[in-house]
C-alpha positions as CSV (number, residue, x, y, z in Angstrom):
1,M,124.7,118.5,114.6
2,V,124.6,115.1,113.0
3,D,124.1,113.4,116.7
4,N,125.1,113.8,120.1
5,A,128.3,112.2,119.3
6,I,129.4,114.6,116.4
7,R,129.2,118.4,117.2
8,V,129.0,120.4,113.6
9,G,131.2,123.9,113.9
10,D,129.0,126.7,113.4
11,E,130.4,127.9,110.4
12,V,130.8,124.4,108.8
13,A,127.1,123.8,109.6
14,R,126.0,126.7,107.6
15,A,128.1,126.0,104.8
16,L,126.7,122.3,104.7
17,D,123.1,124.0,105.0
18,S,123.6,126.4,102.1
19,G,125.2,123.8,99.9
20,S,128.5,125.5,100.1
21,A,132.0,124.2,99.4
22,V,133.6,122.4,102.6
23,V,137.1,121.0,103.0
24,A,138.0,118.7,105.9
25,L,141.4,118.5,107.2
26,E,143.1,116.3,109.7
27,S,144.3,116.9,113.1
28,T,146.9,114.4,113.6
29,I,149.4,116.5,111.4
30,I,148.6,119.3,114.2
31,A,148.9,117.4,117.4
32,H,151.7,114.5,116.2
33,G,153.0,115.5,112.8
34,L,154.5,119.0,113.4
35,P,156.6,120.4,116.0
36,S,154.8,122.7,118.8
37,P,154.4,126.0,118.3
38,R,154.7,125.7,114.5
39,N,152.1,122.8,114.5
40,V,149.5,125.8,115.4
41,D,150.6,128.4,113.1
42,V,150.6,126.1,110.3
43,A,147.1,124.9,111.0
44,A,145.7,128.5,110.8
45,Q,147.8,128.7,107.5
46,I,146.0,125.6,106.4
47,E,142.9,126.9,106.9
48,Q,143.4,130.4,105.4
49,T,144.5,128.8,102.3
50,V,141.3,126.6,102.0
51,R,139.3,130.1,102.6
52,D,141.8,131.5,99.9
53,H,140.6,129.4,97.3
54,G,137.0,129.2,98.1
55,A,136.0,126.9,100.8
56,V,135.0,126.9,104.1
57,P,137.8,124.5,106.3
58,A,136.6,121.9,108.9
59,T,139.4,120.8,110.6
60,I,138.4,117.5,112.7
61,G,139.0,116.5,116.2
62,M,137.8,115.0,119.7
63,I,137.7,117.6,122.1
64,G,136.4,115.7,125.8
65,G,134.8,112.8,124.1
66,T,133.1,114.8,121.5
67,V,134.2,114.5,118.0
68,V,134.1,118.0,116.6
69,V,133.9,118.6,112.7
70,G,135.0,122.4,112.6
71,L,137.1,122.8,115.4
72,N,137.4,126.4,116.4
73,E,141.0,128.3,117.0
74,A,141.1,127.6,120.9
75,Q,140.3,123.7,120.0
76,V,143.1,123.6,117.5
77,R,145.5,125.3,119.9
78,H,144.3,122.7,122.7
79,L,145.0,119.7,120.5
80,G,148.5,121.4,119.3
81,T,149.6,122.3,122.5
82,A,148.4,119.5,125.2
83,D,149.9,116.4,126.4
84,G,148.4,113.3,126.4
85,V,146.1,113.7,122.9
86,A,145.5,110.3,121.5
87,K,146.0,109.4,118.0
88,L,142.8,108.2,116.9
89,S,142.1,105.9,114.0
90,V,138.4,104.6,113.3
91,R,139.0,101.6,115.8
92,D,139.8,104.2,118.5
93,L,137.0,106.5,118.1
94,A,134.3,104.4,120.0
95,A,136.6,103.8,123.3
96,A,137.6,107.7,123.0
97,A,134.7,108.6,123.3
98,T,133.8,106.5,126.4
99,K,136.8,107.5,128.0
100,G,136.1,111.2,127.5
101,S,139.6,111.6,125.5
102,D,141.1,114.2,123.6
103,G,142.4,113.1,120.2
104,A,143.4,113.8,116.7
105,T,142.1,112.2,113.9
106,T,144.1,110.4,111.4
107,V,143.4,110.0,107.4
108,A,141.1,107.3,108.1
109,S,139.1,108.5,110.9
110,T,139.0,112.2,109.3
111,A,137.7,110.6,105.9
112,A,135.1,108.5,108.0
113,L,133.6,111.6,109.9
114,A,133.7,114.0,107.0
115,A,131.6,111.5,104.8
116,R,129.2,111.2,108.1
117,A,128.9,114.7,108.3
118,G,128.1,115.3,104.5
119,I,131.7,116.6,103.3
120,K,132.9,115.4,100.0
121,V,136.3,116.6,99.8
122,F,139.4,116.3,102.3
123,A,142.8,117.6,102.0
124,T,145.6,115.8,103.6
125,G,149.6,115.6,103.0
126,G,150.7,112.1,102.6
127,L,148.5,108.9,102.9
128,G,149.6,106.0,105.2
129,G,149.9,102.6,103.4
130,V,151.4,99.6,103.0
131,H,155.0,99.5,104.9
132,R,158.1,98.2,104.0
133,G,158.5,94.5,105.2
134,A,154.5,94.0,105.2
135,S,154.7,90.4,103.9
136,D,155.9,89.3,107.1
137,S,154.5,92.0,109.7
138,Y,151.2,92.1,107.8
139,D,151.6,96.0,108.7
140,E,149.2,98.3,106.9
141,S,147.8,101.1,107.5
142,A,144.0,101.5,108.1
143,D,143.7,104.2,105.6
144,L,143.5,102.0,102.8
145,T,140.3,100.0,104.1
146,A,138.8,103.0,105.4
147,L,139.4,104.8,101.9
148,S,137.7,101.2,100.3
149,R,134.2,102.1,101.8
150,T,134.3,106.1,102.4
151,P,132.8,108.0,99.8
152,I,134.9,111.2,99.8
153,L,137.6,112.8,97.5
154,V,141.0,112.8,99.1
155,V,143.8,115.4,98.1
156,C,147.2,113.9,98.7
157,A,150.9,113.8,97.7
158,G,150.6,110.3,97.2
159,V,151.7,108.2,100.2
160,K,154.6,109.0,102.5
161,S,157.5,107.9,100.8
162,I,158.9,105.7,103.8
163,L,156.2,103.2,103.1
164,D,156.2,100.5,100.1
165,V,154.4,102.4,97.5
166,G,154.1,99.9,94.9
167,A,152.3,97.7,97.3
168,T,150.0,100.5,98.5
169,L,149.0,101.1,94.8
170,E,148.6,97.6,94.3
171,R,146.4,97.3,97.4
172,L,144.3,100.5,96.2
173,E,143.7,98.9,93.2
174,T,142.5,95.8,94.8
175,L,140.1,97.8,97.2
176,G,138.6,99.4,94.3
177,V,139.9,103.1,95.3
178,T,140.2,105.2,92.0
179,V,143.5,107.3,92.0
180,I,143.7,110.0,89.9
181,G,146.9,112.0,89.0
182,Y,146.4,115.7,89.0
183,G,148.3,116.7,85.7
184,S,150.4,113.7,85.8
185,R,150.7,110.1,84.9
186,R,153.3,109.6,87.8
187,F,152.0,108.9,90.9
188,A,153.4,111.7,94.0
189,G,155.9,111.0,95.9
190,F,155.2,113.0,99.3
191,Y,158.6,114.5,99.5
192,L,159.5,113.7,96.3
193,T,157.7,114.9,92.8
194,D,157.8,111.3,91.7
195,S,157.4,108.3,93.3
196,G,158.4,106.0,90.2
197,F,155.4,104.4,89.6
198,D,152.8,105.1,86.9
199,L,149.1,106.1,87.0
200,E,146.3,104.9,84.7
201,W,144.1,108.1,84.9
202,D,145.1,112.0,84.8
203,L,143.0,115.0,84.9
204,D,144.4,118.5,84.5
205,S,141.7,120.5,86.5
206,A,139.6,121.1,89.5
207,E,136.8,121.4,87.2
208,E,137.8,117.8,85.4
209,I,138.0,116.3,89.0
210,A,134.6,117.6,90.3
211,A,133.1,116.2,87.1
212,A,134.8,112.8,88.2
213,M,132.8,113.2,91.6
214,R,129.4,113.8,89.9
215,H,129.9,111.0,87.3
216,R,130.8,108.7,90.9
217,D,127.7,110.2,91.9
218,S,125.4,109.5,89.0
219,L,126.8,105.8,88.4
220,G,125.8,104.7,91.7
221,L,128.9,102.9,92.5
222,A,130.1,101.2,95.5
223,P,131.0,103.3,98.4
224,G,134.9,104.4,98.0
225,A,137.1,107.1,97.6
226,I,138.8,108.9,95.0
227,V,142.1,109.6,95.6
228,V,143.8,112.7,93.7
229,S,147.7,112.8,93.5
230,N,148.7,116.1,93.9
231,P,152.9,116.1,92.8
232,L,155.0,119.0,94.0
233,P,157.0,120.9,91.3
234,F,160.4,119.7,90.9
235,D,162.0,122.8,92.5
236,V,160.2,122.4,95.7
237,Q,160.7,118.7,96.9
238,L,163.4,117.5,98.8
239,D,166.6,116.5,97.1
240,P,166.0,112.9,95.8
241,D,169.9,112.0,96.9
242,L,169.3,113.4,100.2
243,H,166.2,111.7,100.6
244,D,167.2,108.2,99.6
245,R,170.2,108.6,101.9
246,V,168.3,109.5,104.7
247,L,165.6,107.2,104.3
248,E,168.1,104.3,104.4
249,E,169.5,105.3,107.7
250,G,165.9,105.4,109.1
251,L,165.2,101.9,108.1
252,D,168.6,101.0,109.6
253,G,167.6,102.6,112.6
254,L,164.2,100.5,112.8
255,G,166.2,97.7,112.8
256,R,168.5,98.2,115.6
257,K,165.9,99.8,117.6
258,G,163.1,97.2,117.2
259,I,160.7,99.8,116.3
260,T,157.4,98.5,115.0
261,G,153.7,99.1,114.2
262,K,152.1,102.5,114.4
263,D,156.0,103.7,116.2
264,V,157.5,103.2,112.7
265,T,155.8,106.5,110.8
266,P,156.3,108.9,113.9
267,Y,160.0,107.7,114.5
268,L,160.8,107.6,110.5
269,L,159.1,111.3,109.9
270,A,161.3,112.5,113.0
271,H,164.6,111.0,111.7
272,F,163.8,112.9,108.4
273,H,163.3,116.3,110.3
274,E,167.0,115.6,112.1
275,A,168.5,114.4,109.5
276,T,167.7,117.1,106.8
277,H,168.2,119.9,109.2
278,G,164.4,120.7,109.1
279,A,164.5,120.8,105.3
280,S,161.9,117.8,105.4
281,L,159.4,119.8,107.4
282,E,159.5,122.7,105.2
283,V,158.7,120.7,102.8
284,N,155.9,118.6,104.4
285,I,154.3,121.8,105.5
286,E,154.3,122.9,101.3
287,V,152.7,119.7,100.4
288,I,149.8,120.1,102.9
289,L,149.7,123.8,101.7
290,R,149.1,123.1,98.0
291,N,146.6,120.3,98.9
292,A,144.7,122.3,100.8
293,A,144.5,124.6,98.0
294,L,143.5,122.2,95.4
295,A,141.0,120.4,97.8
296,A,139.3,123.7,98.1
297,E,139.1,124.8,94.3
298,I,137.5,120.9,93.5
299,A,134.9,121.3,96.4
300,A,134.2,124.7,95.0
301,A,133.7,123.4,91.4
302,Y,132.1,120.7,92.6
303,T,129.3,122.7,94.5
304,T,129.0,125.3,91.5
305,A,128.2,123.0,89.0
């Protein structure tokens, strides 16, 4: 146990105590990102993918007000099927714990809790970021500031392509978050292979990325995440023309319906699912499975060197 507020699952605790590879996983994708009952099956696939690539999965969530690092199968199923599961960013954790809530952790809170438990690597789908029109709305995901102060490596497929990708990269630079392309100097575009933006750095293997983690440790730099951009192969991405058309329709829908704030991303993701007849969902699942595999390989390389 880390303390009374955080319970570490037995398998994860044993792995951490022995110095074995562990990969943190968020639970928002289970409770809010995928439709039921597919969400529970995909959660099991993600965990199995981590195991198949040499690490122990640690899915993080809140059950009855207690943070659990390493949810068991029954707890994952509960978060994936119960009504009223809260979406918990860092700012929500204390209040949700006081209320005794069930909650699914976002990128920001998963990263923070994983680091608190001593986990070095985290796999997710796409990061949150700066929303389109943020110069007027100031709408920016808490993921960015959380990553700026959390010593963890996050494997992702870039930021969600419904966001302002260029502005998000600018904010990550300002916040001192290292962004590395896996085998590419182009930033991944979530549903798309290429977001259209260049990166300063790329590394070609899990071993090289693990070496970058060790160099960060030895340099004693201020806490901050390393973000690894893991692009989809071109033959797996969503059709770019379809993506752009559906995104434009979704953005029009936001204006017509007056949707703002934290409701924007769920609305647009649901719109993509409906308008692409489920194709975007399949790409989303492929994204997280590929990221889980790479994260496990990096975690194994980091712990065995």
